[in-house]
N, C-alpha and C positions, 0 to 999 in steps of 0.2 A: 451933144451927150455932158453926162450930165459929171461934174467933177468932182471925187469924190472927197468928203470932209476932211478938216484941216483938226487932227487932234490936240488938244494944247492940256497941256499939263495945267491946275490952279492951285492955289495955295492952300486948297481942303487937299488936294493930291498931295503935294508935295508933305504934307504934314500927317498925312499917313503914312506916306512910304518912310519917313524919319522914322514914325513908329513901329509899324512893323519889323525895321530894321535893327531898333531897339533891343525889341522881346527878343527879334533871334540873338544877337552877342549877346545878352543877358542867359539864353538857354543856353550856347553854345557853352559861356562862360561858365557854368555852373554844371555842363557833362564834366569839362574840363577837371574842376572844382572837386568832382566829389568821383572822380575815376578811379578804379584799384588800383593804377600807375601810382599816383600818388600816397597810396598805404604800398607800395612796395618800392626794394632799392635791390640790381642787379649790380654787384659788385664785384670788376674782376682785378684776381691779385697776380697770380702767377700761371694765367693760363697756358696751357702745355703747346697752343698753336695745332694748326688743321693737317701738319706729319703726320703718318702712320704712331699707333703708341705700341712702345713695346710691348712683346709678348715672352710670360713668362716659358724658356726651352726647355729646361732640364729641370727635374725632378729635384729640388736640396736637398743635403745631403741635411741641413740642422736648417733652423728656424729662430729667428728674434727678433724685436718688438719694435718696429718700427714706430708709429702711432696709438693712439687709445682714445677718442672719442665716443661721448654721449650718444646716443641715437636714441630716438622716440618709435618704434616701427609703426604703421597706420598698421588699421586691420587688414587682415589677409596678408601679411608680409614678413615672411619668416626670414630671409637672407637679404645683406645689403644689397642692394641695387649699387651696379657700378656702369661705367661709361667713357672710351675712350682713353684707357688707364687711370681713368678717378675711382675714389671711391665716391659715392653721393652718401651723404652722414644728414641726419634731421635731429633737429635739438628745438623746441619752443617754437620762435617764426622762423627762424632759419635756415635752410638748407644752404649745404655747406658740400663742394668738390673738392681732395684731398690729395695731391696727389702723390707720389710714391713716397717721397722721403719723407712723408709728414707735415707740407709745407701746403696751406689753403689755397688754390689753383682758384677760386670765385664763389660767393655768397649770394644766395637771393633770401631777403629778407620779406616779410608780408606782414603785416600787424593787426590788420581788419577781419581776417578771417583765418578759419581752422583748418591745415592741411590733412587730406579726408582720402588723398588716392595717390600714390607716386609710383613710377613708372620709368622703364628706358626703352626705347627702338632706336633705330637709323641713327643710331649717336647721340641721341641728344633724350634730355633728363624732364619727363611731363607729372608737372606738379599740379593737381588737381582741389581746390578747395571751397569749402561749406559755404555757401550764403543762404540768404533768404528766398533761395529757388533751388536748394539743395547740394548736393554735392559738382557741382558740375562749371566751377569757373576755371577755367586749365590754359595752363601756361607750357609749353614748348622752351625749353632754354639748346641751345647748342652745349653739349658736353666740351669741346675742343675750346673753344672763344669764349664761351663764358655768357656770350649776345643773346636776345632775345631772337625766337623762332619763327614760332605764333602762336594765337592764342583762337580759345572759344570760350563762348556762354552759353550754355542752356541751363532748361530748367531738367533736376533728375533727381534721383532718391535721396535723402538726407544721408542713408549710414549704407555703404558699399566695399566693394574688397577690389581689387581693383587683376584685371584680368590682359594678357599682354604674348606675344610671340617677336620672330624679328623683326616685321612690318607691320603688326596692328597692334594698339594701344588701348584699353575703356575700362569700363566699371559694369557689374555684377552687382544688383542687389535681388533682393523677393521678389520686387515688380516687374524687374524688367534689367535690360542689356544693350550699351552702348559701345561700337566699336566707331574707331578712327584712324585713318590712316594717316601719311607722312603731312598732310598738312591740316590736320585736324577737321578733317571733314568726315562729318561722320558717314560711314559706310552700312553698318546695320542698329538699327534700332528694331527691337524686339522686345514685346512682352504687355503691361498695359502701360499705355503712354498717354502720356497726363495732358498733354495740349494736343488735342489730335485734328489731323489736317483735313483728313477725309475718315468716313468712317469702314470699317469690315477689312480692314487690311492686316491687322494684326489674328493671326488663327488660333493664339491660346492664351488670350490676354487674361482670361479666370485663375489660370495657374499659378502655383507657387514656383517660384527658381529653387533648386537645394543647392546647383554648383555649375560650376561652367569655364570650360579652358579652349584654346583657340592654339593652332598652328598654320601657318600661309592662308590657304583658303578653305580652313576647314573647322568650325563651332561648332562646338557639342558642347550642350547642355542636361542637366536632369533636372525634372518637375516635377509634381505633386496635383492634379486636380482635384475638384471636389467631388465629382460622381463618384473619382475610386481613390478613394484615400489611404488605399495599400495597394495602391500601384503608384511602380514611380517611372516616367515614360522618360527614356533616352533621346533625345532629337540632333542630327544633325541640319547640320544649311551651312550654306556657303557664306566667307565673308567680306565676298563682291555684288550683291543682288543689285539685277536691273534699277531699282528705286529700294534706298536705303529705308525707305518706310512702311515696306513688303515683303517681311524676309521669303527668302526663295530654301523650302525645306526639302533635303536630300531623301531623311528616311525617319524613323518614328520606330524604337522600340520599345514594347510595354514589356515591364521587370516584375515579375507579380510579389514586390516586399515593395514594405517601403522605407525608408531611410537610406535608398541607395545615393551613391557621390562617384562622381569623377575624380581618377586618382592620377589618371595621364592622357594624353593626347596625343595621335601624330599625326602626318600629311592626310591619312587617308580613316582611320581608325580611333578610338576611345577606349580607355580602358576603365572600367567602374568596380569600387567596393560590393558586395552584398551580405549585409550584414545577416544576422539570424545565427541558429544552432549550429549550424555550417557554415560559416561565415566562406565566404569564395571571391576570388578576383576575374572577373570577365573579361572578352574584349571584343567588339564588334566592328567590324567596317563600315563607313560610310554612306553602304546598302544594304542598309539592317542586316550584316550575316554576320552569324557569330563564329567569332576565328579563332577562340580557347578559351576555356575554363581551369583554372586553379585552384583545391581548395589551398585555405592561410589562415593564421590565427588571428582571433580577435584584435580590433585596431579599436583601442582606448579613443586615441585622437580623433577616429570618427565617429563614435556611439556619444563621444562626452561632447563633441562638437557641436558651434553654433551653425546657422545655417541664414545666407547660401554659403557651407561649408568651401574655404579653400586650401587643398593639399601642400603640404611642405614637398617641392617636388624640384626638378634640377632637371632638365635637358639636358643631355651629352651627345659628343657625338656616337657612340656607341652605343647608349641605353637612354630610355627615361626610365627617371628615376623615381620613388616615393620614398619616405620616411613615415612612417605608419606609429613616431611615439617610442618603437622599442627597436625594429629591426630596419634595415636599408630594402627596399626591391628593386630590382634589376630586370625592366623589362625589354625588350626588342625593340627599336624603330619600327619597324613596317608594320608588325600586325600584334605588336604590343602585349605578347603572350610571354609572363614572370619567366626568368630566363634563371633569377639568381636572387637565393635571399639570403642576406646579409647580418649577421648578428651582433652587438658589438659594436654599433652606430649610433652615433648622438645627435645627429643630423644630416644635411644635408652633403651630398660632395663635390667635389669639382673635376676637370680633365686636365693631365699638361702630361707633355711629353710620351703618350699611348701606354698610359696609366689613370687611373682612377684614384682619387686623395681622397677620404670617408674621414673626417673627425670621431673621435673615439674617448674612452675616458683619461686616456694616456694622453693622447698626442692628437696625431695622424697619420692614419695606416694606408701605406702605397701599397695598393691591390691590384694584382691582374685581373680586368675583367670579364676577360673569357671564358676561367677558370672560378672566379670568383673568393684566388688562395690570395691570405694577408702574402706580402711577400718580406716587409717591413715595417719598422714603426717613424717615425718623427717627431722628438718628444715636445710636447709644448707646457709652459707652465702659464697657467690660468689659477695659481694664488687659490684663493678661496672658489672660483666660480663652480658650481659640479651642474648648470641645468643645459638645453640644447645647444647645441652649438654647428651655427648653420657656413658654411664657408662661400667664397665668392672666390672670384679670380678677377683682379682691378690690373692689368700690363700684366708686370712682374711680381705683384703682390700680391700673398696669398690673404683675402680679407675676414675673419673669424667675424660673426654676431654672435653674441651670448647677450643674451635678454638685452640689457638696454644700454649695450657700447657694441663698439664696432671698433675688434682692434688686427693692424696691418702687421702682419709677419711678410718679414723679408729674408729669401732665404743667404746661404751661406754655401 
């Protein structure tokens, strides 16, 4: 029986092991030294905690200013975002979460990259930064505790607009769409994928995306393709395909007009604005069937807007709403039929205690959403500001976005 040889380490072996160990230590140390966390600071001051956040229960009789903060909205963002009763604002390198009394709950500062997308879902604030590989370096922060939740980093287009629902967050560019679930794992990758792992998984990578909206399991988008330059395709797909790299398409709708853009999305349908001499809003279900068609007035917001187009929308319990720059459209939640068109609005509304609160030049109108009737007006002093105003509800605080400022209003 032959004995197994006895292996002994030589001096040269130990020397080689030491060199390899030193190289690994240097590599790890370099990675830590250059990691993004060293250019970021998450600081808690007066976090609300994980208990239920208070909600505005009644329509106030009057409003007073609780706080006013600078805010630099990212492209495609009209309203200030809120989470767990906090208003989230952005100024320079700093994200700030503000309590109802105007005190700071927490701040997140990052100095090495530019904020390029900002969303909220699952009680988290999701911020994405532009680095050397595009707008793809993302951090999710638990709003209630001001603590890190999850991160992701991936190649993405440099210029994007945010897309979100209650259970999905992502980005849209002319070339691609990415959607992520609550742990920031990607569930949808659609379009011209730069780092393809497998060929022929993307059905329309040669097309240009012009708008996209999502709700629960429904992702809708519009795009134009080189072979049909005067046609817009409305496409439906699921937000949870079996393989995130291979979209699962539900329906394709061909609209014989360029410039068509999404203005609302539901769980099983989507509505588009169709420009032209006689513009109209049409809705389709995710099987490609037309549900409604309504003649409307021209919308300068779309016809002079950028692409991809981000509509000024607010999804309320009773209606999907779209502000076209001059008037507010109320669409039924299921089939997205135009239910009411209200003149006098200057931005997107909120819902409080069975009423719709809509910003106007004089203040905030209280509207009966079943009839579109304005019931009364709550005066708001906006000083010299005369631009659009978009409302957000942050717990018990009504937050107005006025250009590059957010103003918290408390009720009396």
